[in-house]
C-alpha positions as a Markdown table, in Angstrom:
| # | Residue | x | y | z |
|---|---|---|---|---|
| 1 | Unk | -27.1 | -19.4 | 0.2 |
| 2 | Unk | -26.0 | -19.7 | 3.8 |
| 3 | Unk | -22.8 | -21.3 | 2.7 |
| 4 | Unk | -22.0 | -18.4 | 0.5 |
| 5 | Unk | -22.7 | -16.0 | 3.3 |
| 6 | Unk | -20.3 | -17.9 | 5.6 |
| 7 | Unk | -17.7 | -18.0 | 2.8 |
| 8 | Unk | -18.0 | -14.2 | 2.3 |
| 9 | Unk | -17.5 | -13.6 | 6.0 |
| 10 | Unk | -14.5 | -15.8 | 6.1 |
| 11 | Unk | -13.0 | -13.9 | 3.1 |
| 12 | Unk | -13.7 | -10.5 | 4.8 |
| 13 | Unk | -12.1 | -11.6 | 8.0 |
| 14 | Unk | -9.1 | -13.1 | 6.1 |
| 15 | Unk | -8.6 | -9.8 | 4.3 |
| 16 | Unk | -8.9 | -7.7 | 7.5 |
| 17 | Unk | -6.4 | -9.9 | 9.3 |
| 18 | Unk | -3.9 | -10.1 | 6.5 |
| 19 | Unk | -4.2 | -6.4 | 5.5 |
| 20 | Unk | -3.8 | -5.2 | 9.1 |
| 21 | Unk | -0.8 | -7.4 | 9.7 |
| 22 | Unk | 0.9 | -6.4 | 6.4 |
| 23 | Unk | 0.1 | -2.7 | 6.8 |
| 24 | Unk | 1.6 | -2.7 | 10.3 |
| 25 | Unk | 4.7 | -4.4 | 9.0 |
| 26 | Unk | 5.1 | -1.8 | 6.3 |
| 27 | Unk | 4.6 | 1.0 | 8.9 |
| 28 | Unk | 7.3 | -0.6 | 11.1 |
| 29 | Unk | 9.7 | -0.7 | 8.1 |
| 30 | Unk | 8.9 | 2.9 | 7.3 |
| 31 | Unk | 9.8 | 3.9 | 10.8 |
| 32 | Unk | 13.0 | 2.0 | 10.5 |
| 33 | Unk | 13.8 | 3.8 | 7.2 |
| 34 | Unk | 13.2 | 7.1 | 9.1 |
| 35 | Unk | 16.0 | 6.1 | 11.4 |
| 36 | Unk | 18.3 | 6.6 | 8.5 |
| 37 | Unk | 17.6 | 10.4 | 8.7 |
| 38 | Unk | 20.1 | 10.6 | 11.7 |
| 39 | Unk | 22.9 | 12.7 | 10.2 |
| 40 | Unk | 25.2 | 11.8 | 13.1 |
| 41 | Unk | 25.2 | 8.2 | 11.9 |
| 42 | Unk | 24.5 | 8.5 | 8.1 |
| 43 | Unk | 25.5 | 10.8 | 5.3 |
| 44 | Unk | 23.2 | 11.3 | 2.3 |
| 45 | Unk | 22.2 | 13.9 | -0.2 |
| 46 | Unk | 18.9 | 15.2 | -1.4 |
| 47 | Unk | 19.0 | 13.2 | -4.6 |
| 48 | Unk | 19.2 | 10.0 | -2.7 |
| 49 | Unk | 16.3 | 10.9 | -0.6 |
| 50 | Unk | 14.3 | 11.9 | -3.7 |
| 51 | Unk | 15.1 | 8.6 | -5.3 |
| 52 | Unk | 14.0 | 6.6 | -2.2 |
| 53 | Unk | 10.6 | 8.5 | -1.8 |
| 54 | Unk | 9.9 | 8.6 | -5.5 |
| 55 | Unk | 10.2 | 4.8 | -5.6 |
| 56 | Unk | 8.0 | 4.4 | -2.5 |
| 57 | Unk | 5.4 | 6.7 | -3.9 |
| 58 | Unk | 5.5 | 4.9 | -7.3 |
| 59 | Unk | 5.0 | 1.5 | -5.7 |
| 60 | Unk | 2.3 | 2.8 | -3.4 |
| 61 | Unk | 0.3 | 4.1 | -6.4 |
| 62 | Unk | 0.8 | 0.8 | -8.3 |
| 63 | Unk | -0.6 | -1.2 | -5.3 |
| 64 | Unk | -3.4 | 1.3 | -4.6 |
| 65 | Unk | -4.5 | 1.0 | -8.3 |
| 66 | Unk | -5.0 | -2.8 | -7.7 |
| 67 | Unk | -7.6 | -1.9 | -5.1 |
| 68 | Unk | -9.5 | 0.8 | -6.9 |
| 69 | Unk | -13.1 | 0.3 | -7.8 |
| 70 | Unk | -13.2 | 1.9 | -11.2 |
| 71 | Unk | -16.3 | 4.0 | -11.5 |
| 72 | Unk | -17.7 | 4.0 | -15.0 |
| 73 | Unk | -15.3 | 1.3 | -16.0 |
| 74 | Unk | -17.8 | -0.2 | -18.5 |
| 75 | Unk | -19.0 | 3.2 | -19.8 |
| 76 | Unk | -18.5 | 3.7 | -23.5 |
| 77 | Unk | -16.7 | 6.6 | -24.9 |
| 78 | Unk | -19.0 | 9.5 | -26.0 |
| 79 | Unk | -18.2 | 13.0 | -27.4 |
């Protein structure tokens, strides 16, 4: 039992370390993307911006769904 407890703590710490690092990397990339908003350097239209953020939102929802703890997942259908 003690081994399982240590193993769980290791998994929790590994998750925290990896998730924090990866999240910070994504945030840095988003900040870099924000630099493209500078109209004196770049030219873009509203459709392009919509395409970019629609894709980011779509991918974000897909990834978030992987983490969801489905409440009532095993419940049977009932009218």
